[in-house]
GUROLUM-683372 format. One record per residue (C-alpha): residue in three letters; x, y, z. Coordinates in steps of 0.5 Angstrom, whole numbers. Layout:
% GUROLUM-683372
R  timar      u      v      w
R    ALA      X      Y      Z
...
***
This chain:
% GUROLUM-683372
R  timar      u      v      w
R    UNK    -53     56    -22
R    UNK    -46     59    -23
R    UNK    -43     57    -17
R    UNK    -46     49    -18
R    UNK    -42     49    -24
R    UNK    -36     52    -23
R    UNK    -34     47    -17
R    UNK    -37     41    -20
R    UNK    -36     42    -28
R    UNK    -29     45    -27
R    UNK    -24     40    -23
R    UNK    -27     33    -23
R    UNK    -30     32    -30
R    UNK    -25     36    -34
R    UNK    -18     32    -32
R    UNK    -22     26    -30
R    UNK    -27     25    -36
R    UNK    -21     27    -41
R    UNK    -16     21    -40
R    UNK    -22     16    -37
R    UNK    -26     16    -43
R    UNK    -20     16    -48
R    UNK    -17     10    -44
R    UNK    -23      6    -44
R    UNK    -24      7    -52
R    UNK    -17      5    -53
R    UNK    -16     -1    -49
***
């Protein structure tokens, strides 16, 4: 369980969900 969340919810969703969600709401 911890191995599936570390490499799947740490590198991609961390830096991608941040700027991607703010850019979509701001524009």
